[in-house]
N, C-alpha and C positions, 0 to 999 in steps of 0.2 A: 250419537247424541253429542252436538259441539260443546266446547266449552262452556259459550255464554248460556245456551241450554241447559247444562248442568247447574251454573250459580243459580240460573232463576229456579230451578225446581227446588233446590235446599235454600234457598230464601222463602218461597211461598209456601211448601209443606210444613204445616207445626210439628215439633218434634215428637208429639203423641201419635199423631198419625205415623209418622217415620218407624217409630216402635212398633206398631202395630202392625205395619207393612212387612217389617223383618222378620217379625215371629210368623206370619203368614206365609212369607217365602223361605223359611229355614223347614216350618212343616212341609212343604211343597217338595224341596229339596230331599228330604227326609224318607218320603214314598216315592220320590223318584230314582232313589237308590235302591231300596229295597226291590222296585221292578226291573232295575237295570242291572245290577251287579252282583254277581254270583257271591263271591267275599260277604258284602254286608248283608244281604239275606239270609245266609248261614251264622253271622257273626250276631245278628237280632234273635234268630232262634236260639242261641245259645244263651243268649242273655234275657229272656222270656220275661223274667224279674223287673227290667225294667222297661218303661215306657218305650223311653229312647235313650240308649244307653251311651256313656261317654267312649270317643276311641282314643287309641294313643299308639306308640311306637311298640308298647309292648306287648298290649291287648289285642291290635288290630294290625299295623302292619308285617311284626314279626310273624305272626300266626299266618299268614295268607302270602303267596304269592303276587307279585306285582299285576300279572293278567288279571288274576280274579279281584281283584279290586278294581277293577276297569269295568266302562260300559263295555255288556255282553260279553264280557269275560278277557277279552284282549286290547294289547297297545298297539296293535297293527293298525291303526287309523292313520289316515294323510296327515304328513305333515307334523306327525308327533315330535316331540323334542323332550332329553333326559338329562336333567340336571343332578348334579352330584353334593351330597354331604354325608358328613361323618359321624358313625356312633361312636358311644362311651369309649369302646376299645380299638378306635381306627378304623372298624369295619366299614367301608363306602356303602352309603344307599342312596338309592337311584329313585328320582321322581318323576316321573311321566306327564307329561303335559299336552293339549293339544294348542293347534291353531289359534283356534277362537279365542280360548280361555288367556294365552299368554297375550292376544291383542287386547283384551279386556283390562289386562293387569296394568299392559304397559300402557294404555289411556289414560287408567286411573293416577299412575305415577306421575303422566305428563299434567295432567289435570292440578295435583297438588303442587310440582313445580312451578308453573303459573300462577296458581294462587301465593306461594310463597316469594316467589323473586318476580312477579310482574310478567310483563306480553312485552318489553322490551327483548330485541336481538341481544342473544349472546350465544359466546360460543364455549359448550361444556368439554372440560378435558376429562373423561372418567378414568379414577384412579384407582377403582374395585378392581381385583386380581380376576384376569381374563381364565377364560378354561370352562371346564364342565360345571363349574361353581355357578351357583343360581344368581348371583347380585350380578355379578361384573358384565356379563353379555346382554343380559336382560336391560340392567340400567341403560347402557347405550341404546339398545333398540327403544328402549320408553323414550327419552331425550330426544332422541331423532325428531318427535314428532315437535321439540319445541324451536329446533333450527339444527345447528353444525354441532358435530360430534367426532372429537376424535379420543381413540379408546387406547392410552397409552399404557393401561394398567398402572402398578404403584411405582413407577418410573420416575424418580425425582429429575434426574436430567432430561431426560424427556420432556415433563411437563414445562420446567421453565424455559427450556428453548422454545417450545412451543408458544408461549406466552412475549420472549422475546423475540421470535421469527414475527408475528403479530403485532405485535407492538401494543401499546395503553389507549390505540383508541376504541378498542374493541370491549367489551364486557365477559367475564369471563366466570363461568360455575363449575367447579373443580370436586368432583365426586369422592370418596372416600372412606375407609374405616376412622372414627375422631382420631385415634393415637396418629397416624397419617398423616391426615391434614394439619396435626402440628408437627410432628419431623420433617415434613415439607416445609411450612412455614419458616421451622429454624434454619434450615440448609438454607433456605433463600435468600434469610435474613443474613449469615455468616458469609454468604456471597456476595453482599451488596446490592442484591436485587432491588430494584427502584420501588418499592410498593407504593410511594405515595403518587405515583403516576398511573397506576390502575386501578379500576373497580373489581374484585372479586367478590364472588359469593361462594360459600362453600356446603354441599349436600354431602350429611354423613349416616351412616347405617351399618348396621351390621351387630352394634353392642352398644349398650348406653352411654351417654356421655354426659358429663357433669357440667354443673352450672360455671364451674371454675372454669373447666375445659373451654366451653364457650366464652366466657369474656377473655381469655387468653387468645382465642383465634378470632375475636372480634378486634384487637387492635391491629388487624391486617385484612380480615375478610369484613365488608359490607354488612353482610348478611351469613349467618349458618344455620340450616334446621338439619333437623333427622326424622329418619323414617322407618316404622316400625314392619318387621316382616320375618319370616322363616321359613326356610326351605320343606319342612313338613307340609306348610300348607302354600304360600306363594311371599312372592316383593311385592311392597307395597300396600300392605293391608291397612294402615295408618301412617299418619304422617303430621309432624311440628307443622302449627301455624301461629300467626302473630301472638294470639289470643291463647293458645294452650303453652307457648314459652312465657308470656307475660303472666299467667296464672301459675306456672311454676316458679317465676322468679317472684312472685307475690308469697307463695306457701314457703320460699327456703327465707323469706324476710320475714315474716310472719308466721309463729307459733300456731297462734289462733285459726290461720286460715288455714293452715297444714291440717292442722287435727279435724277442722270439719268437714273438710275434702276427702282427707283419706284416713282417719282414724290413727291410731296410737303407733303405729309402724315408726320408727326412729329414722327409717331411711325417704331420701326424696324421690321420689318415683319421676319418671319420663311420664309424659304428659303428649296425647296425639289424640287427634281427631280423625272419624271414620266412616266411609258409606254406608249406611245399615241397610242400604237394598241390594249389597253386594256382600257384607258380611253380617252375620248376626253371633251378635256375642252374648254368651252369660257368662257369670261366676259362681265356680259351685260352693260347696261347704269346706273347704279348705284354701278357699281364697285365689284360685286358679281361674284364669280367665280361658273358655271354651269357645271356637270358634265354629261355626258352620259357615261355609261359605255358600253361599246360595243359588248363584248363578247356574245354569242348565249346561254350560258351555264345558264342565271341566270332566277330564278323561278318566280321574281318579278320583270319586266324589270324597269331600272331607265333611263327615256330620257330626257335630261336636266333638272334634279333634282338640284334644287335651295337649299343649306341648310341654306344659306343668310350668310356664310364667304365671308369678302370682301378680295379681292387680286387681281394678276393679273398673266399672263401666259408669256412665252418669249421662243421663240427656242435657240438653244445651239447656232446658227450662230450670231442671234439677239444680244444676250448676249454678244458673244464676240467681236461683232461691236459697241456695246455701250461701253465698255471696252476702247477698243481700241481709240476710240474718247477721252479718257481721260487719254491714254498714259499707260495704264494697258494691258499688254498681258497676255490672260487666260491661252496660251497654257504653258507658263510660271509659272503661277499660279497653273494650274494642276501637274505640277511637283514638285514643291515646298510642295505640299500639300500631294501629292502621289496619285493623283486620279491616275483611269485608263483611262482617256479619252474616255467615254462613252456619246455619243452625242444625250443624252435625254433631253428634253426640262424640261425648271425651272416651278415651280408655286412655288409665294410665298401668302401667307396667316397673316393678319391680326388677324383678330377673327370674332364672328360673328357678322353680324349688328342689330342684334337683342338685344344688349348691353348684353347678357347673360355674367355672369362672369363662369370660371369653375376653380377650386380648386381640386386637388387630384380626377380629374376625374367626380367628380360633376359640374352640370352646375347648377345655381344658377339665379332665373329671377325675374324681377321685381313686375311681378305677384305673388311671393311666397311671397316676402318682405310684399307686400300691404294686401294679408290673412292673414301674421301672425300680423302686425300690429292691423288689424280689432278683431281680437281673445281677444285683449286685450280691450276695448271699452276705459278705462282711458287713454293709451297712445295715441290711436287714437284721441281723443279728443284735446292733445294740440299738434298734430303734421301736419304741414301744407305740407310736401311733404319729399321725400326722393330720394336718390339715391344709386347705387353701384359701388363699385370700386374694385380693388385690391390692399392690402397694402404690397410694395415689401421693402424689406431691402437691403443694400448695399451688402450684401452675397448672394443675388438673392432667401431668403425666401420669400415666399408670405403667404397670405390667406384673405380670403372674408374682405372687408370693405362695412359697413351700413351707411351712413350719413343719417342724420333728422335733419328737419328744423321744431325747436319746440317752440311753444310760452311762454314756461318758460325759469328761467334762467337756462343755461345749469351748470351741478354740475357733481360731479364724483358718487353722488349717484343715480343722473338720469340716466346717462349711466349704470351703473349696473342694475336698474330697464328693461331698453330696452335689455340688455344683456339676464336678467333672464326671459324675456318674449319671446324674437325673437326666442330664439335658440332652445327651446323645441318644439315649435311651428314647426320651419324649419323642423326638425328631423322626426317631426311625419308625415307633408305635402310631402316632397321631399323625393322621392324612391331613387335618386341616392347619396342624400346629407345623409340619413340616412344610405346604405350601407357605403359611405365613413367615415360616424362618427363613425360606428361602429368599423373601422379599424386603425383608428389614430385620433382621436378627438384633437389631441394637434394642429395639424396643422389647423382643421377646427373652433377653436374657434373665433368669428368673432371682429373685432374691429370695435368698435362704436363711432362714432364722432357726437355731437349733437353742431348745430348751432340756434342762436335765427334768426327769420324771417328777410328773405332778407340779410343775411349775410354769408360768406364763398363762399361756391360753386353754392349756391341759389340767388345771389346777383342779377342774371341777369334774375331771371325767372318771375318777373311781367310782362317784356312785350313780353313773349312766350306765344303762344296758347297751348302748350304743356309741361308739366313740363319735365325738363331735368331727364334722370332715370339714367346716365349712366357716372362716373367721371374717364378719365385716370387715370392709375394705380400711384402711387407716394410712 
């Protein structure tokens, strides 16, 4: 399908029909997996009380070997590629993908890029980490469909050299984790890079991006959009569009809009649009989004797979109705933001329910910090509890924050002891963090905060069965 045909289909098809077709395709994917995938047959037999049970890393991925989770019970099919991600204790997970499913995913990423940035020629500079990690290599291949690509990885001198070499006569699309785009911009400013002479787009992914950071980047970037994906599933599941960004910014500025669209959660979610004929989303009783990849090309099918991201789904018509009740006309909003009126459904994401924090694409888990803490018995002896958070400055910059409840008097010297112990242990333990640390350590230096027992964020722990392991960003 060409890009023009893609647009035509989703302009003509009513959202209600797309929702119905998505459910039908999800059901077909379920029956196909039952017939073709040994592990899935066994899994559903063991869960006969559920009509179509959820799958996730713990209940399905860890329980069955990779081959058993593949069509025909093997991943030795032609042109199979392996991507790598990291588990909660740094143990690598490998994900196998067929050539056809990669091609389809690449095409969808390319279409979203065209929708967001237009059809003018540009030079893509791919700043995502290269290697076995899912995003970098696949993003470069995807954007080759849009024109010229240079895969630099997160190498700032090389990126700036490339733009200086080719000059300001071309438009540039730079991809990377949101904090990396910020760091790139600040280094360029310090070097006196002539931003006013250049037209630059930004394409972010791998973690959430605040509107404060988007505003900060838009001082130098003409447009900045973000994509949604998960290595457990695939890249390019959904993408920001002009209307989704406009809706998010409206919800940021109007509490009534935020409440009507997303409920009482105090966080402002990322808002994306997705192709319901490729991905079927549901929301379970825990407000987690559950995904079925409905295409028949998957080597290792994902049926009702839960990465434990909290969020929600609305059709384009449902979104329009909720806004109209508040006096907001979505068609007018579309025209004002330059959206092309493709009526794809909306997906919003707050983040992982498991309290993972993510900085520069590195997932950090409570289990990581606990293990790092117990590597230093002296610090473990004076620590009662701990939790994780993200430290965010007004300009949108973020870094990891680790908070510890200690039995000694907190002071700067003790905080340095924690930092000197925790950081090298985390680098050694967590593969994602180690990779990110090698590329941009300045952004990953943790903010260490110490509190006396029962004080600060730990004041309410005494009455709880479980200690809190996550603190909202501040």
